[in-house]
N, C-alpha and C positions, 0 to 999 in steps of 0.2 A: 504494500500499500504505500503511495506517495506520501511525503510529510504533509501537504496540505490537505489530502483527504483523510488523514489520520485526525490532523487537529478538528476538521469539521465533524467527524464522527464523534469525537470525544465531546465538544460542544453541544451537538445533537443530544447526546445522550444525557448529559448533565440537564440541558433546557427542555427535554421532552419527557424526562421521568416525572411522574407525579404518584401521589398517594392513590392506591386503587382500593376500595371497599367492598366492592362486589366481584364475584368470581363465578366463572362458567363451571358445571359441574365436571369437568375433566381434571383429573389428578396430575399434577406436574410429575414428569419422569425423576425417578431418583437420581439419575446422572445429572439432570439439570440441578437439583437441589445441591448435590455434593460439589457441582462446578461452582455454584453460587458462594457456598461456603469456603471454598478453595480462594475464590478471589477475596473473600474478607481477611483471611489469614495472610494475605500479602500487603495488608495495610501496615504502616509504619508503626513500631512501639519503642517506647524508650528503653534503651539497653538491649534493645531486640529481645525483650522478655516473653513477647507473644502470649499475653494472659489470658486470651480469650477462649472460652470453651462453648460447647454448642449442644441444644439438644433438639432433636428432629421430632416434630410431633404430626403423626400420621393418624392416630386413633381418635376416632369419633367420640367415644366415651371421655377420653383425657380433654378434648378440645371443649366439650359441654362443661366439664368441670372447671376448665379454666375461665370459661365464658362468664360464670358465675361471679368471678373475682373483678371483673371490670365493667364499667358503664358502657364500654364497646362489645357488649356480649354477642351481638348478631354477627359483627365481623370475626371475632374468635371462633364463634360456632360453625360459620358457614366456610371459613378459610379452607381451601383443600389441604394446606400444610401450613404448619407454624414452626418458626425456629426460635428457641428460647436463646438469648445470646447472654452469657455470663462472663465474669472475671473469675479465674481461680485465685483466690486471696493470698497463697502461698507463692505465686508468681509476681504478685504487684510489689512495686517499690514506692510509689506515690500515687495517692488516691486521684489527684485531678489529672496528672499525665496519663494514668492507666484508663480513666474514663475518656479522656481524648482520644486515646488509642481506639477503645471500643468505638466510638462515633467514627472514626475513619473506617473501621472494619465494617460497620453496619453500613455505611454510605457505599463502600466497594460492593457489599452484597446487593444493595437496592440497584445500583448501576448495571451489575451483571445479570440481575434478573431481568430488566429492562431490555438489556441487549438480547437476552434468551427468549423475548416474548412474553414474559411473565409479569404481573403487577405485584406490587407489595403495599404494605402499609407498615409503617414502623410505630408500634404501639408502646407507649411509655407508662400510661395511667396506670396501669395494672402493677406498676411497682409498688404502689402504695399497699399490696398485699404480697409482697415478695416472700415472707415466711410461708404463707398459704400456697402459693405457687410452688415453691421448693416440695412441699409436702406433696402436692398433686403429683410432682413430677418425680419424687422419690429421691430427692438431693438432700444432703445433709446442708443444715442452716449454716453452719459455720465455715464451710469450705469454699463455697462461691458466692459472688455478689451479683444480683441480677441487673442486666443493663437495659433490656428492651425484649419484646415479643415481636416477631416479625410474621405477619400474615402475608401468604404467597398462593397465587394461583393465577389461571388464565384470565385476564381482564374481561369482565361485563359491566362495566362502569362508564356511563356516557357522559357523568357530570363534568361541569367545566373546572378546568385547573384555576386554583387559587392564583391570583396574580402576586406581582412584587411592586414595591415602592420603587421609583427610580433611583438609580445609583447613587445620585447626589445625597438622598435621604440618608445614607449609610455612612458617608465619609464624614470624619470629624475634622480633619485638616490634612493640607498637604505641606511637607516642610523641604 
């Protein structure tokens, strides 16, 4: 791929990706889900500690139980696949830095899903029930810190994409 085409593809993915909250009944292929996670693990991490860990959730019963722990219950219950993103506490060295790395990991996952024709929704509100989520997933409460739940599926969402303020809104100053 030519450099200009590559640049255009990257910007097209960044500007085209959006949160998808409704999915078709088709289950994404396991190979695609693993490829999405692989893209996530290539995110930068401080000291290259790579603290992220994942739980792939296919089970309808588990999705139903998780859906009771968030106000976004319909997204969680109806998503064909969910991925729980966690940080392994023993691999962390700095709370903020490691959470920034997790954010980069998640963004890689969202963009790679988009490139594979899948839609995603990054769910964070469920974090208020982190211990209950760990109970549902059978995870020890003291070994992992939850960062997000990602809903994934083939998009069936025709809603408008949320807009953005103009660039100038975000700039504090130039020196």
